[in-house]
Each structure stands twice: as C-alpha cells, then as structure tokens.
N, C-alpha and C positions, 0 to 999 in steps of 0.2 A: 504494500500500500504506500503510494507516494504521498507524503505529507508536505503541504506547502500552503502559505497564507492566502494564495489566490482562490483556491477552491476548498479549503479545509477550515472548519470552525472548531473551537474548543467549547464543548458543551458540558455544563456542570449541573447535576441534579441536587437540589436541597442542601446547599452549603450553609445550613442554618443551625442555630444554637440547640434546638431540641434534639438533634442527632449528632452533633459534633462537640458540644460543650459539656464539661463535667457537671454543669448545673442543668443540663437538658433533660427533658422528660424521658428520653430513651437511653440515657447513659448507662443505666443498670444492665441493659441488654446488649449494648454495643461497645461500651467503654473499653473493656479488656481487649477486644479485637482491634479497636482504633489505636490503642497504645502499642499493641504488638506489631501491627503493620506499619505504623507511622503515618496514618491517613492524613491527619491535619497538616503535617509538615510537607507531605508529598503534594497535596492539593495546593499549598502555598507555592511550591516550586513550579507547578504547572501554570498557575495564574501568572506568576512573574515571567516565566518563559514566553507564554502566549502574548502578553502585553509587550514584552521587549522585542519580540520578533514579528509584530504586526498582524497577529491573528485576531479575527473577530471572536469575542467571547460572549457566549449566550448562557444565561441562567434559566433553568426550568424549576421554579420554586413550588413548594407545597404550602397552600394556605387553606384554612377552614374558617368559615364565617358562621355566625349564629344560626342562620337559616339551614346550614348543612347538618345541624343537630336534629333536623326533622327526618333525616333518612331512616327508612324503616327496616333496612337489612344491610349486612356487610360481613366480610370475612373477619377472622380473628384479629388481624393487624389493624384493619379499619376500625373495628370496635375499640381496640386499645387506644388508637389515636384519638378517637372522639372522647373516650372516658377520661383520658389524662390531659385533654386540652392541648395536644400537640399541634403546633403550627397555627394556633388560634389567633384570629384577628377580630376586632369588634365589628368591622364592616368592610365590605369591598371598596367603599368610597372614602374611608377614613384611615389615616395613619396613626390615630390616637393610640398610645400605649405600645407602639411597634418597637421603638428604640429599646434595645436590650432584652426584648421578649424572646420566647422560644422560637417565634417565627422570624426573628431578625437574623441577619447574616452573622456568622462568627466574626468577632471584632477584627481579627487580623486580615480578613479578606475584604474589608470595606474599602481599603485603598484601591483595590482592583475593581470592585463592583460599582462603587459610587463615583467613578471617574467621569461620568457623563458620556462614556463610549460603550460600556457594556450593555447588552440587550437583556432585559428581564422580561420573559414571556408572561402571559397570564398563567395562573396556577394550574398544575395538573391536580386532579381531584382524588384519584385513587392511586395508581402507580405509573401508568403510561402517559404519553403526551397526546393521546387521541383527543382529549378534551381541551387542549390549549393550542396556542398558535406557534409552537416551536417549528413545525415543519414549514409553515408559511414563512416565518422569519428566515429560515435557512434558505429556502428557495428564492426569496426576494433578494437575498445577499449573493445569490449565484453559487451557493455552496453545494457540493456533491459528496463531500467527505466530512466525517466528524471524528474528533478525538473526544471520547466520552469518559467522564469520571464523576464522582460524587457519592451520594448516599441514597438508599441502602443497596448493597450489591445485588442481593437476590430479589429485590422488590422493584424500586424505581429505576435503578440502573439497568437491570436486566429487561424490564418492561420497555424502557426507552430504546435499548439496543434492538429488541425484536421489532418494534414499530418502525424505527428508522431504517432497518434492513428491508422490511416489507415495503417501505416508501421509496426504495431505490438508492439509498445512501450507502456508501462504504463507511464502515465504522471500526475504529480501533479503540478497544477498551483498555484503560490503564488499571491493571488489576490490583496495584498496591496504593491506589488513590481512591479507595472505597473501603467499605467494611459492611458487615452484616450482623444481625442480632444472633445471639446464642441463647435460645430459649430452653428452659428446663424440660418442657414437654415437646415442643415442636422441633428442637434440635438446633445445630449450628448451620446457619444459612450460607456461610462463606464458601466452604469447599464445593458445594453443589453449584453455586453461582459461577465460580471460576471454571468448573467443568463445562457449564452451559455457554459461558463466554467463548470457550475454545470451539464449540460446535457451531455457534451462530455468527460470531464476529468475523470481520475480514482480517483482523489482527488483534492479538492480545499482547500487550507490552507493559513494561515497567515504567515508572516515572523517569528513571535515568534514560531509558530508551526514547521516551517521548520528548524529553527536554533536548536530547541530542538531535532528534529528527527535526524538531521545530527550529533549532539553531543552525541547521544545515543549509537552509535557504535564506537568501537576503530578505531583510525586513522591507515591508512596503514603504514607499516614500510618504 
C-alpha cells in the first residue's frame, strides 16, 4: 500500500477521555491494554507525523445526546455506554460542559485536533461510520486510502475498517495505536481484532512503520 499525502488520510476513531484517560468511564476495561501497548503515546506520534508531513487528519468521534437514552434495545457494549454516560453531551447544539468531559479529546491531542485544519465528522452512533459523514468527507478530499487508528480495536476501529473497505478505500490499520476492552465475561477483544485486521485490511502496520511511511514522501506545500 503506497502511503502519500495526496490520496491518503489519517483517520482516528474516538480519541476521547472516556476511552483513553485514567479518569475515563472505560478505563477499568481498557487501561491495562492501553498501558501495555503504549496506545496514547503511539497515537501522539501518528498525529504529529501526519501534521508534519501534510496529511489530512479526520476524527470520527462518538457522542451521545439525551435523546439517545430513548433507544429501546442495544448490545452489551451499547448498554454499558449508555449506563455509564460514556461520550455524553447535553445537546447536539451545545458545547456546554464539553471541556474536560469524557466526550472531550484527550488533552495532549488538542494541539492537533483544535488547529483549525483537522476535520471532525458528525458522530458515529454505534460502532461504524455508516451513520456519519466520514466517507463523504474522505471522498470530497479526493482520498482513496486511509491510515486508521484509535479506539476501540474490536469495536469502532474494526467496524470503521470493514465499512471503509466495503466503500472502496484501501486501509492500513496501525495495530499498536489502538486497544480493546478485556472483559471478565466477554473476554479480551484485542487479539481477535488484530487477527481480523490481518484478514480484512490492505495493510497492518506498527506506529514506527506508519511514521516512516508518512515521512517518506515530501510534505505538501
């Protein structure tokens, strides 16, 4: 897979406090794996490299509004997210209470996301991007390839991977810039996700490999 800033975007799912911060709602399920893999640091490296080398950066966030609490059914992780208030915002039209909340970006990523150039899509509501404008944004930017990272490996990342591939994009997943929950009953989601990445993605790479690839082509003027 040829990675270059002309036709490749860096896409990050859910770089948010609830899944990456020690104070986040999901830390008890994902924290050990994040620390083991070095997820937070690897995402920082990727953000920095993408910005430095002229890549378009696109964030696909997860937000829930009070009206979403009216949903009448959902899988176990959906139910957990609603019960714990993960990614909660008071309104789709208000930023009240956003700063520092579980739905907010991890503090160290704000320098990259809040630079006025990063594209933040509408929220995905379950796991995949079918309900948001990620594919539209990528096509309007003329992108045919994606470097994909973020949270959670076996849920939003894998769901984004599958939909992007179905939509005709080439996708490289950065396997050490993600993590997955390790649930006492459901099991460890990370090993299975990495196996599936290998079967579905056009390329499965490490952060070091992604950074090297992004730096191998000249930055855009």
